[in-house]
N, C-alpha and C positions, 0 to 999 in steps of 0.2 A: 093593735093596728086597726085603723078604720076599714070596715068591710067595704065601704064604696071604693076606697082607694085599691083594695086587692082585686075587686072586681073590674075596675077601670084598667089596672096594669096588666091584668090577664087577658083582657080584650085583644083579639088579633089585630082589629083596626087600630087601636091605640098603640100596640107595639110596632106595627108597620109604620105609623106616622112618626113614632120616635125614632126608629131606624132611619127614616127618610131624613129627618132633621139632623141627626148625627152625621150622615153621609154628605149632606149639603153643607154642613160647617167645614168638613174636612175637606171637600172638593174646592171650597172657596180659597183655602190656603195653598194649594198646589201651584208650582211653577208651570208655565206653558209646556215645558218639556215633560214634566210629571203628568200633566193632564193629557197631553198626547199620547204618552205610554200607556196610561189608564184606558184611554179611548181604544187604542190599538188592542189592548188585552181583551177589553170587554167585547169589541168587534169580532175578534177571531174566535171568541167563545160563543157568538151568537147571542150575546146579552143585549146588543144593540144592532138593530136592522134599519139600515138607511133606506 
């Protein structure tokens, strides 16, 4: 395996960016009701602060 790939994959910043892309892609597929439920759940757990 390429050492540059290993170092890049192990980077916290790279992993964070990858997780954000995965989450964004998943959120785009949600229905309005699912999206509202997710918002409610995240706001009650203080992940979202309006």
